N, C-alpha and C positions, 0 to 999 in steps of 0.2 A: 500475357497475363502474369502479374506478380504473384509470387507465392505468399500465402498468408500464414501467420504464426499465432498460436495461442499465447497470450501474455498475461501475467499477473502483476498488478501494481499495488503497493501499499500507500494509503493516504492517511495523513494525520493532521490534527489541528488542536492547539491548546490556547489560542488567543482569540478574543472577539467572539463573534457568532460562529462557533465551531461547526454546527450543523450547516449553517449558511455557506461557509467556505467549502465544506465537503460537497454540498449540493452543487455549487458552482463549478468546482473542479470536475465532478462527475459529468455534469452537463457538457462541459468543454471536451472532455475525453470522448464521450459518446457521440458528439457531433463531428469532431475533427479527426479522431484517431482510431477508435475501436468499434468494430461491428460485433453483433451478438453480445452486447454489453451486459454484464451482470454485476451486482453489488452485494456484498455480504451485509450481515447485521453490523450495527455500530457497536464497537467495543470501547468502554472507558477504561483507561489504564493510567497508572502513575508514571511520571516522567522517569526516564532512564537514570540510573545512578542516584536515585532519590534526590534529584536536583530540586531546588526550591522554585517551583513554577507550577502553574495550574495543571490539572489532569488533562490528558489527551483524549480526544475522540479519534478512533482509528477504524478504518475499513480496508478491505481488500476488494479490488475490482478485477474483472478479467474480461477478455474479449479477443477477437482476432484482429491482426493488423498486417498490412503489407509494408509498413515502414521498416527500415533497418533498425537494429538496436540503437545506433547512434542518432538516427532521426527521431526515434521515440524518446530518447533522453533529451534531445533538444526541445521537443514538443512539451515534455514534462516541465522543463525549466521555464519555457515560455508561459505555460499556464501558471506556474508559481509566481513568476514576475508579474503577470497580468492581475493577479490577486493580491499583489503588494508584499510578497515574501521578502523578508530581510534576512540576510545571512550574517549575523553578528558574532555568533559563537557556535562551535560544534555542539550538537545536541541541545542548543538553546531553544527557548520558547519560540513558537512560530504560529502564524495564522494558517499556513498550509505547507505541507511537505508531501512530495510524490517521489516514491522510490520504485524502481523496476525490480521486481522479485525474480521473475523468470521470463524467458523468451523462448518458447518451444523447448527443445533440448539443447539449445545453444549455450556454450560456455565461453565467456569473455573475461579476461583478467588484464585490464589495463589500468593505468592511473586514473583515467576519467570514468571508467565504467567496469563494474564487476557483476557478472551474471553467471549463475544465480547469485542473488544478494547474499553476501557472506554472513549475515546475522540472522537469517531465517530461523534456524534451529534454536536460537536463544531467546526469541521474542514471542511470548504467548499471545500478544496482541496481533501478531501476524499469523501464527500457527492456527489459532482457532478459526478466524475467518477464511484462511486458505483451505483448511479442512472442510469447512462448510461449502465453499464454492466448487472445489475440485478434489473430492475425496480419493481420487485415483492418481493424483499428481505424484510424480516420481522425481526425486532430486537428481539432476543430470550428472553430478559429480559423485555423490555417495551411492547412487543406485538404489536408494531405499525410498519407500513411499511415505507420504505425509502422515499417515496413521502411525507408522513406526517412529517417525521423528517426534510426533506428539506424545506417544507413549513414553519414549525416552525422556522427553522434557519433563513429563509429570513425575517420573521416577527420580529424577535428579534435582528437582527444584523445590524449594520451600516457600517461594513467594506466593502470595495470594493470587488467585485467578482474576483477571479483569472482568468487569461486569458488562453484560449486554444491555445496551440502552434501548428503551422501548420505542423511541422515535426511529423512523426509517428515512433513508435517502429518498427524496422526491425530485426526480429530474424535471418536473413541471413547476417546481417552486422557484419563482422568479424574484423573490425578495433579495435585496442586496445583503451581502455578508458584512455587516457592521457590528 
């Protein structure tokens, strides 16, 4: 029997039917990859670096997987590709983006994959939903919990907080993301 790991993924969309793309990505993750699947509230945030593009809808999802970290990465890229993701520029607008935030207490630092995600502590649109889903999560490198990371972010940042969207992810929503 394969060992199972709790993983957290960040999903974002700022093109087309943002809710539809998030729904479809969640449905694929829950069917193919993650068991005990949970989804945070949807957060609306401004693009990084104040880039001239539409606002993002972001969520964090978590669940258990027996896939290796690199198999999980491959699955995430397959889901992005199946939903029409185009990689035209770094931090550019996109219909869907999936990032692995954590994989149990595993630490990976390769060109292809970095776990935990190196930007977790700088992104309120990740911290808020991660805190919502896993308030006891502990950063495997820094050894501090998500609450401490969030408190530190609030003390050191002047940016406005992202908004919680009233709509929820619905895994039974079969509408196409157009």
